[in-house]
N, C-alpha and C positions, 0 to 999 in steps of 0.2 A: 537417638538416633545419633549415628555416624556424620558428620561432613566432611568432606576434604579437608586438606589445612594448607596455605598458602603463608609462608613468612613475608615479612614486610618490614619495614627499618623506616625510623621517621624521616623525611628533610626535612632540615636544616634551609636548603637554599630554596625561595620558590621565585616564579615569575618567570618569564621564559629563558632569562640566562642561567639558570638555575636548573630548568628541565632539561635542555641541550647538555649539561655536565652533566647528568645526569642518562642522558642516551648513550653520550660519547662515553662514560665507562661502562655499557652494557648492559644499564637495569633501565626501568621502565617507569616514568612518575603515576602518580596515582593523587587521588584523593579520596579518603573516607566521611564520610559524613553521615546527618542524620539523625532520630532519637532525641533530638534537641541535647545535641552534641553540639563542640565546636567542629568547625572542619579539619581535621587530621591528615597535612601533604605522608606523604610517604612513596616511595621506591620499592621494586621488587622483580625478579626475575620475570620476563615472558614466558619462558617455557614450561619451569612449573604452575603458572597459574593455568596456563593453556590443556596441559597435563590435567589439571586439577576441575576441570570442565566437565560435565556430565557430556559424553556426543550426543543428546538427544535432548539436553534442557537447556544445551549453553549458559549463555547469561543468564539462566532462569533456576541457578546453582544454585546450591547453598553452601556456600562456605567459612570454615572458620580461620580466622586472619589473624595470626600469631605477629602482635606487636613488639619489636624491640626498639629500645632506645637507642639514641643519639651512641651514651656509653657502652653500649655494647650489651648492658644490661637489660634480664628479658622483663618485656610490657604486660600487656592485659591481652587476652585475646576476646575479640570482638565476633561475631554472627554476622555474616554480612552476605551482600550478592551484589553482582556485578549492574549496574546502572545502567551506564554508558560506557561507549570505548569506542575512541580514535585510531582511525587508522592510516596510515601514509598513502595518498593517494595513487603509490607506484611501486613500492614494496610490499605493502599490506600488512608489515608488522605496524605492531602496535604501540600509538605514542602516547596514549596518556588514558588512564582508568578511572570511570570514578564508582567508588565503589558506596554503596547503600549500607549501613545498620538496619538490622530489622532483631523483630521479636519473634520466638516461637508461634508466643502465646495470641500473637496479633495478626491480620490479615492484612497483606499486601498485594497491590497491585500493578496483574504480567500481563505481558503479551503471549496467547498459543497456537501452535499450530493449527487449522480446524485441515483435518485429513476427510476425502470424501471414497467409502468403500463402496463397493458394490456398481453392479450395470442396470443403469436406469432401463427399464422395461419401453420408456418413451423412444428410446433410442432403434428400436426393432421400426419403429412405427416412419423413421427419418428424421426424429425428433435430434436437438442441440442439446446438450447441459451446460449448462454457465453458473458457474462458482462466482457468487455475489461479494464473498469473502473470504480471504485467506486464511486469516489468521483469527481469531478473537480474544480482547480484553477479558481477565477473569480476576477474580478477587478470592483469596486463598490464604492459607496459614502456609508460611515457608514449605515446611515438610508434606505438605500437600497436594503443590502443584503439581497438576500432572503434564508428561511431557508435549503429550498433543491432545485434540478432541477427534476423536472419531465420527461421523454420524454417515448409518446406510441412505444408501438414495435407489435402492433397486426397485422400491415401489413406484417411482414416479415414474408418470407420463406424462404426456405434451399437455402441456398447461399446468401440470402441478410444481408445487412451491414444498420446499422444505425452511421453518421459520426457525428462532434460536429457541422458539418455546417446544420445538420436537426436541430439544437434545438432550440426552443421557448422563446428568454429569458425574461426577466422583463425589461421596461424599465429602461436604465443606468444600467442596466450588461451586459458587454462583458468577454469570455470564453479566458484564455491565452493557449491555445490550436491551435493547427496546425487546418484548417479548417477540413483535410481530417485523421486528428485522427478516427479510428472507435472506437465507444461505445460498441456497442453491435452489436452478431453477431449469425445466424443459420445455424447452420453446419449439417452432416449426418453422424453420429460417427457408420454404417450400413458399409457406404464404407470405414472409416476410418478403419475398426478394418479389413476387407478384404485384404485392403494392408499391415496392420503389420501382416498378416497368411500367405502370401506370402513372406512378406522377412522373416519369420523366417526359422531355418533349421528344418529339418522333422527326427524327431526322428530314429534312425535302417538305413537311407537312402544311397544308393550304392555309394560310393565316383565316383565322374566326373575321368573320362579319365589322368591319369598324377598325380592324387593327392594319387597315393601309394606311403609309403615311400620306397628312395631312396633304393638301392643294393637289390632288386630284387620284385617281386610280393610276395603276402602273397599266404599263403598255402592253396591251395582249401582245402572243407570238405572233412576228412578222407584219404587226400593222401599225399605224398610227398613235400618238400621244392624244390623249382626249383632251378634249379643250379647256384651257385653267377658267377658271369660273372668272366670268363676269366678259369674257369677249362675246363677243356682235359674230353674227354670220350674214354677208349681202351677195347676194349674186351665187350663194353657193361657196363662198369665199370668207374666209375668217379677217376678221377689220377689228385692228386691236384697238385697245387704247388710246386715244392721243390724238389717233391719226385722223 
């Protein structure tokens, strides 16, 4: 199988100072690691790398890195993938890339987009489709990594769900999740709203018995307040304690 080729050069200067010099020269610093090999600092052309990436697989693209030594002589070629890319927060240009060496005969762990297809029948009854996961971690040989995983939600009614066990995966691909994990479900939003409304306090509602403030009941509209606890009445008048 043919893989896109990217030319890289061995980078002698390391650290922040060396990286700044590389960027000032219009290149991007990076490092190649993995497969029990010593990390190798390199530089490369940003445009060459970006045009080499598959438009769907993006960083899951398998690359052939042609390593040129500092003396200009061609070095080895390694099969690798983009493991991590750092972008400038404003310009969104590449600032640093980590390349992972891969073995075409060994599984690698990557994340693949999950795409829901079809229209769930539960939507016709007022249900709402919830997608629990938008990407799924998978293990596969580099050449077998899918660009995406699709799952049809047409048969989902209200209260139904799709799980990892329902996925139909390409040969040689396995999902690194529990088979019982939910991927998508259809819920009834009307029932949720009724429950929320029942739990919410009603404005202006009369407090329940025993909820009145301590020290006596609130006065009735237009009337006097009830006498405080311990007050005595004589001759139809209140006599306060201590008098």
